[in-house]
Each structure stands twice: as structure tokens, then as C-alpha cells.
C-alpha positions as CSV (number, residue, x, y, z in Angstrom):
1,M,8.6,-4.8,0.3
2,N,8.1,-8.8,-0.1
3,K,5.3,-8.0,-2.1
4,E,5.0,-10.8,-5.2
5,A,8.4,-12.1,-4.0
6,S,10.3,-14.2,-6.4
7,G,12.3,-16.1,-3.8
8,K,15.6,-14.7,-4.9
9,E,17.2,-11.2,-3.7
10,R,18.6,-9.2,-6.4
11,L,19.4,-5.2,-6.6
12,V,16.9,-3.3,-8.6
13,E,17.2,0.0,-10.0
14,I,14.1,2.6,-9.8
15,K,13.7,6.1,-9.7
16,V,12.1,8.4,-7.6
17,F,11.3,12.3,-7.9
18,G,14.4,12.0,-10.4
19,Q,16.7,10.8,-8.1
20,T,17.4,7.0,-8.8
21,Y,18.1,4.8,-5.9
22,T,19.2,0.9,-6.2
23,V,17.5,-1.3,-3.7
24,K,17.7,-4.7,-2.5
25,T,14.7,-7.0,-3.2
26,D,13.5,-10.3,-3.4
27,A,10.1,-9.1,-4.8
28,D,9.4,-9.4,-8.8
29,E,10.9,-6.1,-10.9
30,E,7.6,-5.3,-11.9
31,H,6.2,-4.7,-8.3
32,I,9.4,-2.3,-7.5
33,Q,8.8,-0.4,-10.1
34,A,5.2,-0.2,-9.6
35,V,5.8,0.9,-6.0
36,A,7.9,3.6,-7.5
37,Q,5.2,4.7,-9.2
38,Y,2.4,4.7,-7.2
39,V,5.5,7.3,-4.9
40,N,6.5,9.5,-7.8
41,A,2.8,10.1,-8.4
42,K,2.0,10.8,-4.8
43,M,4.9,13.2,-4.5
44,E,3.7,14.9,-7.7
45,E,0.4,15.0,-5.8
46,V,1.8,17.0,-2.9
47,L,4.2,19.3,-5.1
48,K,0.9,20.7,-6.8
49,K,-1.0,21.1,-3.8
50,T,2.1,22.9,-1.7
51,R,4.3,25.6,-2.7
52,S,7.3,23.6,-1.4
53,V,10.7,23.1,-3.6
54,S,12.1,21.5,-0.7
55,T,12.6,17.7,-1.4
56,L,13.0,16.4,2.1
57,S,9.4,18.4,2.6
58,V,7.5,16.9,-0.1
59,A,9.2,13.6,0.7
60,I,8.0,13.7,4.4
61,L,4.0,15.0,3.1
62,T,4.4,12.1,0.8
63,A,5.2,9.6,3.7
64,L,2.3,11.0,5.8
65,N,-0.2,10.5,3.2
66,I,0.8,7.0,2.3
67,A,0.6,6.8,6.1
68,D,-2.8,7.9,6.0
69,D,-4.2,5.5,2.9
70,L,-2.7,2.9,4.8
71,L,-4.1,3.1,7.8
72,K,-7.5,4.3,6.5
73,E,-7.0,0.7,4.3
74,R,-6.5,-1.2,7.1
75,E,-9.1,0.7,9.1
76,E,-11.9,-0.6,6.1
77,R,-10.6,-4.0,6.0
78,K,-11.3,-4.5,9.1
79,A,-14.6,-3.2,9.4
80,I,-15.4,-5.3,6.2
81,L,-13.4,-8.6,7.9
82,Q,-16.0,-7.8,11.0
83,E,-18.9,-7.5,8.5
84,V,-17.9,-11.1,7.0
85,D,-17.7,-12.5,10.2
86,K,-21.1,-11.2,11.5
87,K,-22.9,-12.4,8.3
88,S,-20.9,-15.5,8.3
89,K,-22.2,-16.8,11.8
90,D,-25.8,-15.3,11.1
91,L,-25.6,-17.5,7.9
92,V,-24.6,-20.8,10.7
93,R,-27.0,-20.2,12.7
94,Q,-29.6,-19.7,10.0
95,I,-28.2,-22.9,8.9
96,E,-28.6,-24.8,12.2
97,I,-32.1,-23.5,12.9
98,N,-33.2,-24.8,9.5
99,I,-31.4,-28.4,10.2
100,G,-32.3,-28.9,13.7
């Protein structure tokens, strides 16, 4: 949770799925609130798709969904970086051919 760090640790109160939590962080409060809103939205999605009334089940399914999203984003980022690297090398070769 160090994204958007302001450099000074403090306590921030957030609300997730009706529960209030105090988070110790050096990130901007707006960032932490955005994270909490994202988690709330994901939990609401899970709640709509499942008949589970167990908060723990909803939380675990939400964590699995968020982890799945994260892993997919990492794979996509890796593929994009590989493509950028390949195109960069191709451009360097073309420049070298044209100069040489």
C-alpha cells in the first residue's frame, strides 16, 4: 500500500463491506480511500453473483478475483514490455542499417 507515498506514516480510517478499519500507511489518504472503494465494488460484484451471505466467503472470493485480475494485468504488462523491447531492437537495427 505504498503507492502514491507522501513519506509520512499515519492512521487512515476506511470502510470496507460495512466494517471500519484503521490502516497505518504512508500513502496519500485519497489513494487508500480509492483502494477501499475498489475492494467494496469488487465485494458487491461477488455478492451479486453468489448466494453466499458469509462475509468470509465473500471476502475470500473477492480476494481470488482481485488476485486473478492482478496476475492477468502482470501477464499483459510483460507481453507489452516484450513487444516494446522487440520493436525497439528492430528500430535500432534499422537505424544502424541506414547509418552504416
